[in-house]
C-alpha positions in Angstrom: 0.0 0.0 0.0 1.5 3.3 -1.1 0.8 6.6 0.7 -0.2 9.5 -1.4 1.9 12.6 -1.1 0.2 15.9 -0.5 1.4 18.7 -2.7 1.7 21.7 -0.3 1.3 24.1 -3.2 -2.2 22.7 -3.8 -3.6 23.0 -0.3 -6.2 25.7 0.2 -4.2 27.8 2.6 -1.1 28.0 0.4 -3.3 28.5 -2.7 -5.0 31.5 -1.0 -1.7 32.9 0.1 -0.1 32.5 -3.3 -3.0 34.3 -4.9 -2.6 37.3 -2.6 1.1 37.3 -3.2 0.7 37.2 -6.9 -1.9 40.0 -6.8 0.3 42.2 -4.7 -2.1 42.3 -1.7 0.0 42.5 1.5 -1.7 43.6 4.7 0.5 45.9 6.8 0.6 45.3 10.5 0.7 48.3 12.9 4.0 48.8 14.6 3.5 48.5 18.4 7.2 48.8 19.5 6.9 52.4 20.5 3.8 51.7 22.5 5.7 48.9 24.3 8.5 51.2 25.2 6.1 53.8 26.5 4.3 51.2 28.7 7.7 50.0 30.0 8.8 53.5 30.9 5.4 54.2 32.6 5.7 51.0 34.6 9.2 51.7 35.7 8.2 55.3 36.7 5.3 53.9 38.8 7.7 51.6 40.6 10.1 54.3 41.5 7.4 56.8 42.4 6.0 54.2 44.8 9.4 53.7 46.3 9.9 57.5 46.7 6.4 57.8 48.2 7.2 55.1 50.7 10.5 56.7 51.6 9.0 60.1 52.1 6.1 58.7 54.2 8.6 56.8 56.3 10.7 60.0 56.9 7.6 62.0 57.9 6.3 59.4 60.3 9.7 58.6 61.9 11.4 61.9 62.7 14.4 60.3 64.5 16.3 57.4 62.9 17.5 55.0 64.3 15.0 54.9 67.2 16.4 55.3 70.7 17.8 52.1 72.2 18.8 50.5 68.9 22.1 48.6 69.2 25.0 49.9 67.1 25.5 48.1 63.8 28.7 46.2 63.2 30.5 47.6 60.1 33.9 45.7 60.0 32.6 42.3 59.0 30.0 43.4 56.5 32.6 45.8 55.0 35.1 42.9 54.6 32.4 40.7 53.0 31.4 43.5 50.6 35.0 43.9 49.5 35.3 40.1 49.0 32.1 40.1 46.9 33.2 43.0 44.7 
């Protein structure tokens, strides 16, 4: 039993596309790259505005930082670790 080979040029989808190509009909798609860049910039601006708003709110609510009674932070060991990481 032999299988019949399908000629891709004779399928309905390829026939329709080849007719359009032969007739010169090409549908242009809108370019959305600039819209994507604008959306990205707006999203990044919203993130940073949220961070700035949180910082300013924190500064208004907490007039003295660090609060009284907070132990002194160690700087030698974290400084050495930072230098090692860099």
